[in-house]
ZADRENKE-539284 format. One record per residue (C-alpha): y negated, z, x; residue number from 1; residue in one letter. Coordinates in nm, 4 decimals. Layout:
! ZADRENKE-539284
KEMI; py; pz; px; pos; code
KEMI; Y; Z; X; NUM; a $
...
! end
This chain:
! ZADRENKE-539284
KEMI; py; pz; px; pos; code
KEMI; 3.3012; 0.5863; 2.0966; 1; m $
KEMI; 3.5508; 0.3800; 2.3073; 2; s $
KEMI; 3.4530; 0.1721; 2.6055; 3; s $
KEMI; 3.5316; -0.1499; 2.7676; 4; t $
KEMI; 3.5627; -0.2861; 3.1132; 5; a $
KEMI; 3.3031; -0.5892; 3.1065; 6; a $
KEMI; 3.4068; -0.9483; 3.2248; 7; p $
KEMI; 3.2485; -1.1620; 3.4268; 8; p $
KEMI; 2.8710; -1.1124; 3.4222; 9; s $
KEMI; 2.6381; -1.3078; 3.0704; 10; t $
KEMI; 2.4803; -1.4736; 3.3735; 11; a $
KEMI; 2.7241; -1.6578; 3.5361; 12; t $
KEMI; 2.8667; -1.7044; 3.1903; 13; s $
KEMI; 2.8639; -1.8237; 2.8042; 14; q $
KEMI; 2.9634; -1.4795; 2.6256; 15; q $
KEMI; 2.7187; -1.2202; 2.6212; 16; p $
KEMI; 2.8660; -0.8665; 2.6216; 17; l $
KEMI; 3.0039; -0.6692; 2.3516; 18; t $
KEMI; 2.9315; -0.2987; 2.2385; 19; r $
KEMI; 3.0946; -0.1080; 2.4110; 20; g $
KEMI; 3.0920; -0.2580; 2.6726; 21; t $
KEMI; 3.0911; -0.0322; 2.9950; 22; q $
KEMI; 2.9938; -0.1718; 3.2526; 23; v $
KEMI; 2.8900; 0.0466; 3.6319; 24; t $
KEMI; 2.5897; 0.0321; 3.9040; 25; s $
KEMI; 2.6807; 0.0289; 4.2820; 26; p $
KEMI; 2.4598; 0.4260; 4.1781; 27; s $
KEMI; 2.7829; 0.5558; 4.0510; 28; g $
KEMI; 2.5828; 0.5668; 3.6991; 29; r $
KEMI; 2.8483; 0.3226; 3.3766; 30; s $
KEMI; 2.6015; 0.2401; 3.1316; 31; y $
KEMI; 2.7874; 0.1727; 2.7622; 32; i $
KEMI; 2.6044; -0.1296; 2.5600; 33; i $
KEMI; 2.4827; -0.0774; 2.2221; 34; d $
KEMI; 2.3392; -0.3588; 2.1415; 35; e $
KEMI; 2.2305; -0.7026; 2.1999; 36; i $
KEMI; 1.8758; -0.7802; 2.1854; 37; i $
KEMI; 1.7868; -1.1108; 2.2367; 38; y $
KEMI; 1.9938; -1.3874; 2.4460; 39; q $
KEMI; 1.8618; -1.7359; 2.5443; 40; r $
KEMI; 2.0278; -1.9745; 2.7514; 41; s $
KEMI; 1.8674; -2.1021; 3.0269; 42; r $
KEMI; 2.0015; -2.4807; 3.1849; 43; g $
KEMI; 2.4548; -2.3537; 3.1427; 44; s $
KEMI; 2.3547; -1.9962; 3.1576; 45; l $
KEMI; 2.2829; -1.7571; 2.9214; 46; l $
KEMI; 2.1050; -1.4649; 2.9949; 47; c $
KEMI; 2.0929; -1.2038; 2.7609; 48; c $
KEMI; 1.8868; -0.8293; 2.7137; 49; l $
KEMI; 2.0604; -0.5220; 2.5848; 50; y $
KEMI; 2.0167; -0.1686; 2.4564; 51; r $
KEMI; 2.2106; 0.0222; 2.6516; 52; a $
KEMI; 2.3315; 0.4364; 2.7191; 53; s $
KEMI; 2.3941; 0.6235; 3.0316; 54; h $
KEMI; 2.4626; 1.0049; 2.9641; 55; e $
KEMI; 2.2757; 1.0506; 2.5914; 56; g $
KEMI; 1.9148; 0.8380; 2.7106; 57; k $
KEMI; 1.8669; 0.4695; 2.6149; 58; q $
KEMI; 1.7769; 0.1953; 2.8804; 59; y $
KEMI; 1.6831; -0.2163; 2.8910; 60; v $
KEMI; 1.9656; -0.3738; 3.0710; 61; l $
KEMI; 1.8560; -0.8018; 3.1783; 62; k $
KEMI; 2.0571; -1.0703; 3.3242; 63; d $
KEMI; 1.8483; -1.2300; 3.5965; 64; i $
KEMI; 1.9456; -1.5420; 3.7067; 65; l $
KEMI; 2.1067; -1.4956; 4.0539; 66; p $
KEMI; 1.9255; -1.7298; 4.2060; 67; g $
KEMI; 1.5725; -1.4632; 4.1480; 68; d $
KEMI; 1.7799; -1.1545; 4.1790; 69; f $
KEMI; 1.6528; -1.1547; 4.4714; 70; q $
KEMI; 1.3069; -1.2279; 4.4709; 71; y $
KEMI; 1.2064; -1.0352; 4.1475; 72; i $
KEMI; 1.3560; -0.7090; 4.3051; 73; q $
KEMI; 1.1219; -0.7168; 4.6129; 74; e $
KEMI; 0.8185; -0.8039; 4.4405; 75; l $
KEMI; 0.8628; -0.5316; 4.2186; 76; q $
KEMI; 0.9026; -0.2909; 4.4164; 77; k $
KEMI; 0.5568; -0.3494; 4.5583; 78; l $
KEMI; 0.4214; -0.1961; 4.2520; 79; i $
KEMI; 0.7230; 0.0260; 4.1918; 80; d $
KEMI; 0.4597; 0.3573; 4.2189; 81; g $
KEMI; 0.2506; 0.2570; 3.8779; 82; s $
KEMI; 0.2462; 0.4457; 3.6432; 83; a $
KEMI; 0.1355; 0.1024; 3.3834; 84; h $
KEMI; 0.4575; -0.1893; 3.4911; 85; v $
KEMI; 0.8699; -0.1028; 3.3834; 86; r $
KEMI; 1.0323; -0.1468; 3.6619; 87; t $
KEMI; 1.4074; -0.1412; 3.7164; 88; l $
KEMI; 1.5322; 0.1818; 3.8520; 89; v $
KEMI; 1.8852; 0.1132; 3.9306; 90; d $
KEMI; 2.0784; -0.2587; 3.8519; 91; s $
KEMI; 2.4009; -0.4557; 3.9269; 92; i $
KEMI; 2.3848; -0.7033; 4.1907; 93; p $
KEMI; 2.7570; -0.7680; 4.1491; 94; d $
KEMI; 2.6420; -0.8652; 3.7970; 95; r $
KEMI; 2.3384; -0.9456; 3.8072; 96; y $
KEMI; 2.1749; -0.7065; 3.6196; 97; m $
KEMI; 1.8275; -0.5067; 3.5515; 98; f $
KEMI; 1.8405; -0.1403; 3.4336; 99; i $
KEMI; 1.4611; -0.0764; 3.3133; 100; y $
KEMI; 1.3557; 0.2768; 3.0725; 101; p $
KEMI; 1.3635; 0.1930; 2.7050; 102; f $
KEMI; 1.0798; 0.1399; 2.5274; 103; l $
KEMI; 1.0203; 0.1536; 2.1590; 104; d $
KEMI; 0.8411; -0.1435; 2.0720; 105; t $
KEMI; 0.5114; -0.3636; 2.1676; 106; n $
KEMI; 0.1640; -0.4358; 2.1467; 107; l $
KEMI; 0.3246; -0.7077; 1.8837; 108; q $
KEMI; 0.5165; -0.5061; 1.6620; 109; l $
KEMI; 0.2087; -0.2500; 1.6453; 110; v $
KEMI; -0.0525; -0.2695; 1.3893; 111; e $
KEMI; -0.3600; -0.1973; 1.4748; 112; t $
KEMI; -0.5883; -0.2394; 1.1841; 113; t $
KEMI; -0.3759; 0.0876; 1.1276; 114; a $
KEMI; -0.4505; 0.3189; 1.4450; 115; i $
KEMI; -0.7675; 0.4940; 1.5590; 116; p $
KEMI; -1.0384; 0.2509; 1.7479; 117; p $
KEMI; -0.9624; 0.5104; 2.0250; 118; s $
KEMI; -0.6129; 0.5048; 2.0215; 119; v $
KEMI; -0.6209; 0.1237; 2.0791; 120; k $
KEMI; -0.8734; 0.1866; 2.3621; 121; k $
KEMI; -0.6154; 0.4430; 2.5775; 122; n $
KEMI; -0.3551; 0.1275; 2.4830; 123; i $
KEMI; -0.6642; -0.1703; 2.6454; 124; l $
KEMI; -0.6854; 0.0974; 2.9228; 125; r $
KEMI; -0.3123; 0.1150; 3.0050; 126; d $
KEMI; -0.2713; -0.1998; 2.9842; 127; a $
KEMI; -0.5584; -0.3061; 3.2019; 128; l $
KEMI; -0.4305; -0.0037; 3.4849; 129; a $
KEMI; -0.1282; -0.1407; 3.4898; 130; g $
KEMI; -0.2607; -0.5609; 3.5368; 131; l $
KEMI; -0.5010; -0.3231; 3.7825; 132; a $
KEMI; -0.2236; -0.2273; 3.9445; 133; d $
KEMI; -0.0219; -0.5984; 3.9850; 134; l $
KEMI; -0.3708; -0.7318; 4.1159; 135; h $
KEMI; -0.4385; -0.5070; 4.3945; 136; d $
KEMI; -0.0600; -0.6098; 4.5793; 137; k $
KEMI; -0.1656; -0.9832; 4.4630; 138; g $
KEMI; 0.1067; -1.0628; 4.2100; 139; v $
KEMI; 0.0485; -1.3059; 3.9356; 140; y $
KEMI; 0.1984; -1.1637; 3.5823; 141; h $
KEMI; 0.1706; -1.5717; 3.4361; 142; t $
KEMI; 0.2797; -1.4053; 3.1058; 143; d $
KEMI; 0.0337; -1.1547; 2.9166; 144; i $
KEMI; 0.1033; -1.0738; 2.6427; 145; k $
KEMI; 0.1432; -0.8111; 2.3148; 146; p $
KEMI; 0.5176; -0.8701; 2.3078; 147; a $
KEMI; 0.5145; -0.7976; 2.7583; 148; n $
KEMI; 0.2721; -0.4088; 2.7001; 149; i $
KEMI; 0.5108; -0.1950; 2.5191; 150; m $
KEMI; 0.5779; 0.1818; 2.4943; 151; m $
KEMI; 0.7103; 0.4841; 2.3296; 152; d $
KEMI; 0.5994; 0.5610; 1.9966; 153; s $
KEMI; 0.5770; 0.9014; 1.8513; 154; f $
KEMI; 0.4853; 1.1544; 1.4952; 155; k $
KEMI; 0.2149; 1.3643; 1.6420; 156; q $
KEMI; 0.1150; 1.6831; 1.4687; 157; s $
KEMI; -0.0959; 1.5844; 1.1810; 158; d $
KEMI; 0.1152; 1.2986; 1.0630; 159; g $
KEMI; 0.0257; 0.9925; 1.2246; 160; t $
KEMI; 0.1969; 0.8056; 1.4980; 161; i $
KEMI; 0.1273; 0.8278; 1.9055; 162; g $
KEMI; 0.2049; 0.6264; 2.1905; 163; f $
KEMI; 0.2480; 0.6535; 2.5354; 164; k $
KEMI; 0.3915; 0.5238; 2.8341; 165; n $
KEMI; 0.2516; 0.2221; 2.8163; 166; v $
KEMI; 0.3647; -0.0752; 3.0337; 167; q $
KEMI; 0.3451; -0.3749; 3.1623; 168; i $
KEMI; 0.7000; -0.5586; 3.1265; 169; t $
KEMI; 0.8862; -0.8865; 3.2193; 170; d $
KEMI; 0.7993; -0.9359; 3.5301; 171; l $
KEMI; 1.1032; -1.2287; 3.5844; 172; e $
KEMI; 0.8223; -1.4451; 3.5959; 173; d $
KEMI; 0.6049; -1.3316; 3.8716; 174; a $
KEMI; 0.4187; -1.4248; 4.1252; 175; v $
KEMI; 0.3190; -1.2437; 4.4690; 176; v $
KEMI; 0.0723; -1.4335; 4.6158; 177; l $
KEMI; -0.0935; -1.4064; 5.0353; 178; p $
KEMI; -0.4102; -1.2961; 5.0283; 179; p $
KEMI; -0.5353; -1.6470; 5.1363; 180; d $
KEMI; -0.3801; -1.8560; 4.8286; 181; s $
KEMI; -0.5798; -2.0309; 4.6487; 182; q $
KEMI; -0.3127; -1.9928; 4.3558; 183; g $
KEMI; -0.0159; -2.1120; 4.1663; 184; l $
KEMI; -0.0835; -2.5147; 4.1220; 185; g $
KEMI; 0.1237; -2.7695; 3.9176; 186; k $
KEMI; 0.2482; -2.5357; 3.6818; 187; r $
KEMI; 0.2014; -2.4522; 3.2954; 188; l $
KEMI; 0.1812; -2.0509; 3.2844; 189; s $
KEMI; 0.2384; -1.8244; 3.0151; 190; g $
KEMI; 0.2607; -1.8481; 2.6476; 191; n $
KEMI; 0.0373; -2.1524; 2.4440; 192; q $
KEMI; -0.1318; -1.8546; 2.1853; 193; f $
KEMI; -0.2468; -1.6622; 2.5410; 194; w $
KEMI; -0.2607; -1.8871; 2.8040; 195; r $
KEMI; -0.5912; -1.9883; 3.0739; 196; s $
KEMI; -0.7999; -2.2695; 3.0931; 197; p $
KEMI; -0.6232; -2.3300; 3.3957; 198; e $
KEMI; -0.3536; -2.2751; 3.3197; 199; a $
KEMI; -0.3144; -2.5369; 3.0826; 200; w $
KEMI; -0.4875; -2.7919; 3.3315; 201; a $
KEMI; -0.1795; -2.7038; 3.5597; 202; r $
KEMI; -0.5153; -2.6084; 3.8130; 203; a $
KEMI; -0.4773; -2.3462; 4.0013; 204; a $
KEMI; -0.3778; -2.0456; 3.9335; 205; q $
KEMI; -0.4591; -1.6594; 4.0485; 206; h $
KEMI; -0.4994; -1.3093; 3.8402; 207; t $
KEMI; -0.7770; -1.3949; 3.6659; 208; p $
KEMI; -0.5612; -1.6396; 3.4677; 209; a $
KEMI; -0.4137; -1.3266; 3.3875; 210; d $
KEMI; -0.6477; -1.2724; 3.0869; 211; n $
KEMI; -0.7071; -0.9837; 2.8596; 212; l $
KEMI; -0.5049; -0.9958; 2.5896; 213; l $
KEMI; -0.7879; -1.0354; 2.3083; 214; f $
KEMI; -0.6724; -0.9531; 1.9020; 215; r $
KEMI; -0.9827; -0.9323; 1.6512; 216; h $
KEMI; -0.9378; -0.7458; 1.3082; 217; r $
KEMI; -0.5483; -0.7300; 1.3996; 218; d $
KEMI; -0.5676; -1.1478; 1.4352; 219; r $
KEMI; -0.4568; -1.3542; 1.7290; 220; m $
KEMI; -0.7867; -1.6021; 1.7666; 221; v $
KEMI; -0.5723; -1.8793; 1.9504; 222; f $
KEMI; -0.3260; -1.8539; 1.6743; 223; f $
KEMI; -0.2955; -2.0549; 1.3353; 224; s $
KEMI; 0.0092; -2.1667; 1.1743; 225; d $
KEMI; -0.0849; -2.6065; 1.1935; 226; e $
KEMI; -0.0778; -2.5024; 1.5688; 227; a $
KEMI; 0.2741; -2.3274; 1.5924; 228; n $
KEMI; 0.4451; -2.5976; 1.3755; 229; e $
KEMI; 0.3102; -2.9074; 1.5732; 230; a $
KEMI; 0.4306; -3.0425; 1.8589; 231; e $
KEMI; 0.1746; -3.0917; 2.0594; 232; d $
KEMI; -0.0829; -2.8062; 1.9798; 233; p $
KEMI; -0.2553; -2.7668; 2.2703; 234; s $
KEMI; -0.6382; -2.9630; 2.1225; 235; d $
KEMI; -0.5596; -2.6993; 1.8288; 236; m $
KEMI; -0.5725; -2.4244; 2.1007; 237; i $
KEMI; -0.8425; -2.5834; 2.3611; 238; l $
KEMI; -1.1061; -2.5805; 2.0624; 239; r $
KEMI; -1.0891; -2.2632; 1.9463; 240; l $
KEMI; -1.1111; -2.1900; 2.3622; 241; h $
KEMI; -1.4353; -2.3958; 2.3929; 242; v $
KEMI; -1.5549; -2.2332; 2.0701; 243; s $
KEMI; -1.5254; -1.8725; 2.1403; 244; h $
KEMI; -1.5817; -1.8816; 2.5169; 245; f $
KEMI; -1.7684; -2.1171; 2.6497; 246; v $
KEMI; -2.0517; -1.8611; 2.6381; 247; n $
KEMI; -2.3507; -2.0266; 2.8586; 248; d $
KEMI; -2.4112; -2.4039; 3.0237; 249; l $
KEMI; -2.3264; -2.1458; 3.3282; 250; d $
KEMI; -2.0121; -2.0968; 3.2924; 251; d $
KEMI; -1.8902; -2.4726; 3.1719; 252; f $
KEMI; -2.0806; -2.5445; 3.4540; 253; g $
KEMI; -1.8568; -2.3531; 3.6393; 254; g $
KEMI; -1.5188; -2.3953; 3.4838; 255; f $
KEMI; -1.6429; -2.7908; 3.6030; 256; v $
KEMI; -1.6371; -2.7446; 3.9667; 257; e $
KEMI; -1.3669; -2.5214; 3.9562; 258; y $
KEMI; -1.2199; -2.8216; 3.8809; 259; h $
KEMI; -1.3691; -3.0119; 4.1269; 260; r $
KEMI; -1.6268; -3.2234; 3.8835; 261; g $
KEMI; -1.6186; -3.3757; 3.5578; 262; e $
KEMI; -1.4073; -3.7151; 3.6578; 263; q $
KEMI; -1.1459; -3.3956; 3.6195; 264; n $
KEMI; -0.9096; -3.5104; 3.2937; 265; p $
KEMI; -0.8397; -3.1748; 3.2663; 266; f $
KEMI; -1.2240; -3.1052; 3.2628; 267; v $
KEMI; -1.2768; -3.4386; 3.1052; 268; q $
KEMI; -1.0656; -3.3235; 2.7862; 269; r $
KEMI; -1.2665; -3.0189; 2.7365; 270; f $
KEMI; -1.6102; -3.2194; 2.7613; 271; i $
KEMI; -1.4560; -3.4256; 2.4251; 272; g $
KEMI; -1.3454; -3.0839; 2.2863; 273; l $
KEMI; -1.7168; -2.9629; 2.2528; 274; l $
KEMI; -1.9009; -3.2819; 2.1195; 275; s $
KEMI; -1.6545; -3.2336; 1.8595; 276; t $
KEMI; -1.8770; -2.9577; 1.7832; 277; f $
KEMI; -2.1628; -3.1641; 1.7654; 278; n $
KEMI; -2.0488; -3.4864; 1.6077; 279; s $
KEMI; -1.8957; -3.2793; 1.3668; 280; e $
KEMI; -2.1662; -3.1417; 1.2597; 281; d $
KEMI; -1.9418; -2.7832; 1.3545; 282; k $
KEMI; -2.0990; -2.5061; 1.5066; 283; k $
KEMI; -1.8845; -2.2776; 1.8029; 284; r $
KEMI; -1.8414; -1.9226; 1.7219; 285; a $
KEMI; -1.8960; -1.7822; 2.0545; 286; p $
KEMI; -1.6973; -1.4431; 2.0459; 287; f $
KEMI; -2.0500; -1.2722; 2.2318; 288; s $
KEMI; -2.2270; -1.3230; 1.8968; 289; r $
KEMI; -1.9487; -1.1893; 1.6298; 290; w $
KEMI; -2.0863; -0.9890; 1.4316; 291; h $
KEMI; -2.0289; -0.6916; 1.3313; 292; p $
KEMI; -1.8694; -0.5831; 1.6581; 293; v $
KEMI; -1.9262; -0.2753; 1.8941; 294; d $
KEMI; -2.1710; -0.4590; 2.2092; 295; p $
KEMI; -2.0345; -0.2857; 2.4427; 296; q $
KEMI; -1.6973; -0.4473; 2.3404; 297; f $
KEMI; -1.8183; -0.8026; 2.3268; 298; k $
KEMI; -2.0096; -0.7610; 2.6779; 299; d $
KEMI; -1.6434; -0.6698; 2.8294; 300; l $
KEMI; -1.4085; -0.9800; 2.6445; 301; v $
KEMI; -1.7128; -1.2209; 2.7729; 302; s $
KEMI; -1.6931; -1.1200; 3.1123; 303; k $
KEMI; -1.2960; -1.1345; 3.1180; 304; m $
KEMI; -1.2421; -1.4206; 2.9339; 305; t $
KEMI; -1.5407; -1.6623; 3.0724; 306; c $
KEMI; -1.4069; -2.0643; 3.1302; 307; l $
KEMI; -1.4186; -1.9820; 3.4824; 308; s $
KEMI; -1.2075; -1.8208; 3.6657; 309; p $
KEMI; -1.4453; -1.7285; 3.9360; 310; l $
KEMI; -1.6407; -1.5215; 3.6971; 311; r $
KEMI; -1.4307; -1.3556; 3.5351; 312; r $
KEMI; -1.4396; -0.9865; 3.6246; 313; i $
KEMI; -1.1563; -0.8521; 3.7819; 314; t $
KEMI; -0.8816; -0.6017; 3.5553; 315; a $
KEMI; -0.9806; -0.3325; 3.8050; 316; r $
KEMI; -1.3805; -0.4284; 3.6769; 317; e $
KEMI; -1.2808; -0.3867; 3.3739; 318; a $
KEMI; -1.1617; -0.0152; 3.3707; 319; l $
KEMI; -1.4757; 0.0661; 3.5263; 320; q $
KEMI; -1.7577; -0.0887; 3.1675; 321; h $
KEMI; -1.8903; 0.1592; 2.9968; 322; p $
KEMI; -1.6927; 0.0665; 2.6850; 323; w $
KEMI; -1.4363; 0.2438; 2.8153; 324; f $
KEMI; -1.6726; 0.5386; 2.8759; 325; s $
KEMI; -1.7638; 0.4996; 2.5775; 326; e $
! end
């Protein structure tokens, strides 16, 4: 395939790079664009994600906002040694572009009902290991979701599909929190169907807000077609938070305390949602009571999804949970 020199960076224009375009990093490596994976406008700038090749190997090239380039580059250096966090392997500073290893699928695309429980457990363990590595360095990812857990698939000797190189990706919205930080506040972080209660409240968000990915029987528990199409789906999603993850009064009391009392508007909203279960004669369905679900798995998820951030176990603690040793 013939290649052409790259025009001005898409990070400062509204034209994506075309297939066959060649871009060269300061390291001397030349990458040839194979396809545009996606593109989106961020203000007046166009940011694209490309699949590209260099010497027969595939890579991902990602446009970065000029003002974020240096910060994200320094952040990734903190966790460059983690096997389960995808960090850049090259960059093109004058194009504001990061270069990553290519991974061919993500947890959102994997049909989890079709793979053995042991394989699912290994994927979760590796994702948690990456999350723990981030948190050990004070990095709050802000947008943990299935699409940001990527991996390579391969055919095993028995004909089944296996997975390797499980990594947390998409660190462009991550934040480094100093050890004495109260957390990130006044920000609606993350995807709405995976957002923590404190992120919904725009309250102080720290590493516990990077909740464990929770799917049951291949279903996103906070997702519904109605909520996905609603202009403001928050009440529908938060009702499920209240129903599934208010396990006991101590947890709810910790949630109230974290948000500094019952007069907090967001706490009032949760109390109102909680009261509707009684007024509408509906029963809550805490995950700790779901059947049939492995008791150890229920215990792990319940500890990682406590409504109160101060009561949640850390990713590092979760890796030591007995469910992973079964």
